[in-house]
Every structure is written in structure tokens, then in C-alpha cells.
N, C-alpha and C positions, 0 to 999 in steps of 0.2 A: 406212600406205598401204593402200588398201581391198582390193587383190589379196592382199596377203599376209595380211592379217587373214582373207580368207575363206579361204585354204589353211590357217592354223592351226585355224580354228574347225571346218572340215569334213575335218581330216585322217584321222579314222578312216573316214570315208565314201570318202575318195580312196583309202586304203590298201585297203579291201575290193573297191571295184570294179576296182581297178589290178590285183589278184591275180584276180580272177574273170575280167577281160578277157584276161590272157596264158592262162589255163586254158580258156576257152572257144575260144579260136582252133582248137585241136587236140582239142576234145572228142569229137568223133566217129570219133578215130582210135584205133588200138591201142595205140600208144606213148604217146598224149597229148602232153603239154608236151615231152617227149624232144625232139620234132620241131622246137620252137622252138630248143633249143640245137644239135642236129645239123646242120640246114640250113646255118646261117652258120659252122660250124665247117669244115665239108667246103668250103665256099666258100673259105675262107681258105686251107686244106690244098691245095686244087688251084692256087693261086697260087703256093704255095711250091715244090710238085712242078715246075711249068712252068720258072717263073724260077731256082730254084735247081739242080735235078737236071737240066733239058733244057737251057735256056740257059746253064746255068752262071754265073749271075749271083752276084755278090758285093756286101755292102754297102761303106759306105765304109771305107777303112784296112783293106779285106780280111775286115771281120766277116762272119759268116755271113749269108746274105741273110734267113734266116728270122728273125734276131733284129733286123734293121733292118726288115723288113716287117711282122711280125705287131703290134706296138705301134701302128704308125701306121693299118693296115688295123683294128684292133679300135676306135679312136677314131673312123676315118669311119663304121665301121658304126654305131655310137652315134650319131653326128650325123645319117646319112642315115635311118635307121630312125625316130630320135626326129623329124626335121622331117616327114618323110612321113605318119607314123603320127598325130602330134598334130594337123597340118594337116587331117586329115580326120575329126576326132575328133567334132566337133560334130554333123556329119551322121550318123556313125556311131550316136551317143547321141541322134539325133533324139526318140526317145520320151520322154527325159527333159526335153528344151527343151520339148517341145508339151503333156505332159500332166500334168506335176506342177511343183509350185514347187521349183527345184533350181538351186543357185549354178551358173550355166552357166560363170562363170569358171574353175573348176576343172575342167573337162572336158578341154581338152588337158593337164593336169598328170596327169590320170590315165591317158592314152595314153602320156606320157613314164614315168609309173612301169611301166606293163606291160612296156614296150620295155626297161627299164634291167635287169630280170633277165637278159635275153640279153646286155645291153651289159657287165654287171658279170661274167657268166660268161666274156665274151672278155677282159675285161682280166686276170681270172685266168689264163687259158690262155695268154695273150701273156707274161704276168709268169713263169709256170712255165716256159714253152720258154727265156727269156732267161737265169734262174737255170741251168738245165741246161747252158747254153753258157757259164756262169761270167761271165754279164752281170747283175750285181746292181743292184736297182732304188733310185732315189734316194725314197725313201717318201714324205717331205714336199712334193717336187714333182710326185708322181704324183697325192695326193690333190688338191693345188691344180689341175692340170690338168683332173682330172673334174669339180672344182666349177665352174671357169671355163666347162667345156663344157655342163653344165647350167644355169648362168646364161645362157649364150649361146642354147641351146634355149629355154628360156623367152622370152627376149626375141623370137626369130625367130617360134616359133609363136604369139604373141601377136597379130601382123599375118597371118600365113599361115592360121590357122585361122578368122579372121574373114572373110578374103576368099575362101577356099574355101567358106565357107557360102554366102555371096552370090554367088559365081561358081563353081559347079561344074567348069567347064572349067579353072581354075585349078590345081586338084590335078594335072592332067596337064602342063600346062605346069611345074610345080613339078617333076615327076618328070624333064623334060628338062632342066631347070635344073642339078638335083643331079647328073646325070650328066655336065653340062660340068664342074661343079666338081670332080667326082672326077679327071679328066683334067688340071685345071688345078691340081690341088694335089698336093703331092710325096707320093704314097702310093707308086706303083709305079717312081717314078722320084726322082733326086735333086736337089737344088737346084744343086749344084756343075755339073749339066749345063748351067747357064743362064750360066755363066762368060763373060765378054764379051758378055753382053746385060743391061746393068745395069738399065736402064729397066722390061724386062719382069720381071727380078729382084726388084726393088723392089715392083712391084706385087703381085707373087705373096706376095712377104713379107709384105705389109700385110693379105693376106687373114686373116680370123678362123679360116678352116678350115686355114690353113697353119700359123697360130699354134699351134693345138690339136692338130694331128697332128705337127707337128715337136715341140712341148712333150713330148707324151707319149713319143715317140721319144726325146727327150733324157734322159728319165728313165733310160733305160737304156743309150744310146750315148755317154754325156757329151755336153758342150756345153750351152748354157743360154739358150733363144731367150727366157726371161723377162727376164733382165737385158742382153741383148744390146744393144749401141748404147746404153748406157743406159737400157735398159729401154723404148727408143721404141716396140717392137712391143706390149710390154705396154699401153703408155698407149693405141696405136692399137686394140689390141682391147678394152678397156673403155670407150673413148670410142665406138666402132662398137656394142658390146652395149648401153650406156647410152642412145644415140641411138634403137636398134631399139626398145629395150622402152617408152620413152616415145612413141614414134610409133606402135607396135603397140598400146599400151594404150589411147591416143587413138582409134584406129580401132576397137578391140574396143567399148569402152564406148559410144561413138558409134552402133555398128550394132546392139548387142545387143538392142535392143527389136526388131528387124526378124528375129530368126533364125526365131522360130516361125512367122512368116508365109511364108518362102522354103521352108521345109522339108517 
């Protein structure tokens, strides 16, 4: 496949630009890249303080809320930051598109790599907290869920990066859509709350965001959405991901020649 060949061929460029992109975000600050890790970490801790210590919430079956919440939130922040960042990446790297011969296909991957440093940090923090509370991870399942998450990110941002380049307002609409997905995904609430609303429950369970958030949480909390219902949610997830990639790849390739003209 042309897209994969381009990534493999330009892997050193992607790695170098990805690291520089992350460093340059905070180049003018005293703490530098530390801010990239500190801000999302504080954001997660504030949720824990509010829900576990103020509202006295607990996870399913009496598990500490922090153990239930942090894996799901870490996965969501990986998805949200990856989609928003990669969607606007071609405009952010407009100088590469307009002035030099550069493999434009790889630009969203550079952004995903840049965001992955923080995502990996959040995954490690979530794992460490769960281990402290004696909730040991299913390592193989965690690796699978992270792999699935990045496959989904590549598939989605193949489409959204192309549209955001051609239609600048789309990135603002995408931010609103991601906020809606945040509340429709079981991140701060549990699927058991929808008992008795079977139609709504099934729709939400079929969402790729639900699959990834719940799946990574299952790595620590037990349960297995990967094999649940004879693997029906896994099948749905990969079908949606493949369709998104094929569709997004078509849109990207069809409009790539116009990127330099609109930037």
C-alpha cells in the first residue's frame, strides 16, 4: 500500500519532526516539555479529586474510582489529542506543503507521533496507579488496545486532516463533535447506568470510542469487551476502522494536489 510504503520510507524524517514538534510547543517556557506532561496529568487528577474525594464516587463493584477512571481517561486523551492535533497538522506544516517536495501523506503521522509522548506518559501513570491499588494489568490486552487505538487514529485523521485543510472551519466543528463524544462515551460514567435502555446501550457499545476506552479499562478491571458477545464489538470496531481508512484515504489522495493552493 502506497501510504504504508511512504511511512516506512520516511520513518527517520517522521521521527525527527515528531520529536521536534513536541519540543517546540513549549520552547519559550522555562520548564519546556515538562508542561506537555504536567497539564494533562493535573487535568486527570482534578477529575479524581472531584469524583472520588468530593462526590465520594466508586467504580463498579466498589473499586476505587481512580482505578476505574484513569485508564479510560488516559485512552480518551490519547484519542482526543491525536484527532484534534493530526487534523490540523497539514495547515500547521503548510511551509512543507508549499515550498518543498515533501511526502504530505506523512504529516498527520508526525502529529500523532508528537502527541504519543504525552499519551504514553498517561498510560504509564494510569498503570502505576492501578498497580498501587493492586489492580494488575493484562499486558497483552493493553498492547492490543493501544495498537487498535492508533490504527483508529490513523484511519480517522486520514479523512479529517484532508477536510480541515480544505475547509478551515471544520477543525472547530470537530472540536465540538469530540466534546459530544466525550459525554456519550463511558469515561466519567459507567455503561451499567443505561440498564433498561437497551437501544441506547447497544448504540453506545458499538462506538469505536467506547470500545477503546472500555477495552483499556478492562485491562485492569477485568471483563473483556474484545471477546464479549462472540467478539461482535471487536468485529464492528475493525469494520468501522477499515471503512474509515479506505474512505479517508480516497478523500486524501483525491484532494492532495489542492492542498498547496488553499494554504
